[in-house]
Residue, then its C-alpha position, 0 to 999 in steps of 0.5 A: m196519375i189518378g188511374l195509377g192511384m186507383t190501381l194501387i188502392i185496389i191492389l193494396s186493399y186486397a192485400v190488406y184484406g187477404a192478410t187480415i183473414d189469413s193471420s198466422y198469429y194466435y192468442y192464448h188465454t191463461s187463468n190469472e189466479t192469486e193464492n195466499h200461501s201458508v208459511l212455515n216458521q223456522g224459528i228465531e236465531d242469532e240472539n233473537t235478531t234473525q227469523s226465517w219462514t219457508f213456503s213453496t209454489n208448485r204451479a206456473t208462477t209470475w208474480i210473488n208478493v211478500s209483505f211485512v208489518g211493523l218493520e224499522a229502518g235498518d232491518q233487512l229482508t232476504i228472500e231466496v228461491s231453491d231453483g232458478v232465479w227471480y227478478y226484483h227491483e224496488m220500482l217493480g209494481r209501483e204506479d209512479a215508476d218512470q223510465f223503468s223496464c224489468r227486462q231490457t234486451e241486449d241491443s237496447y241502448e236506452e237507460y232504464n232501471v232494470c230488474s236484477a235476476s238472482s236466486s236471492h235478493t236482500i232488501e234493507v228497510s229504509e223507513n219504519g212501517n210496512l213493506t211489500i216486496r214484489g218479484i217476477v218469477s217467470p217473465e215469459l208467462p203472460m202477466g195479464g192472462i193473455g199472450s200471443l205467438y206465431a204458428d202455422s196452425l191452431a194445433e201448433a199454437t196450442e202445442a206451443s202454449e202448452d209447452l210454455i206453461s208446462g216449462n214454467n211449472g215446477t215446485k220451488v221452495w222459498n226461504v224468507e229471512l228477517r234480520v232486525t237491529d233490535s230483537i224479535r219477540d215470539d209471534e211478532f212477525e209473520p210474512l203475508v205471501i201471495s202469488a199469481s199463477h197460470e193454467l192454459e184455458k184456450v187458444e184462438p187465432f187472431e181475428v179482426d173484422p176484415v170489412t172494417e180493416m179494409l175500409w180503414s185501409v182504403s180510407a188511409l190510402i185514399g187520404c195519402f194519394a189525395m195528399a199527393l195529388v193536391v199540389p199537382l192538381c192545384i198547379y194544373f187548375a192554377a195554370s188553366a185559370k191563368e191561361k184562360r185569363e190570358t186568352k180572355i185578355r188577348d181576345a179582348a185586346l184583339r177585338k179592341t184593335g179590330e174596332l180601332e182599325q174599322s173606325 
């Protein structure tokens, strides 16, 4: 059993080492730049109760943040994009978000608060004060500036990364509409709009230290086999000790019997 365990350790260690130095996964790094957008005032309508602004994005955009100051409970904000959809949920970007996943796969049966995807989202202000609306424009892009993919070569990984960025490029025109319960004064409101966009910087193969990984793997395998050998070895040593004790007792009894016969 010990010999079999050592053989398996050597074979699995070599397999881990080979998989580590020949990985087919690649990292692609992108910029993660924020941009403050200038908004174009479209004027006040509907008896001074509605005002709208427009702005545009023309790069591979992930996040969009729209902030207002001095809103009142009951006011409504509508944000609409000219092309495609964007994802919104009131818990998006909040530190206290619990059981929240912006994108839920179809085969997932767990209950989550999930972002809704639409070209237009309307949010009602629940309390007086400031409000920031956060949305995701292209969830396929790496929001932290780094992503991974599987490819057969570095050239293929680079091409796939470039296609990902270019596929999410394009000009989008956004319309922000504020509808209030009272009336709007000139220059009373102006949204602050910030977006995060990405450009491909570099692609590199996924690499780890093979020696370190092999040592950790060997340690884990040795630990597993050691746990598997503990019970049978304990039984073996206990049986051997019992047999020696019984042999000693038997030999002592035979010697005592021989001494009695001689006397």
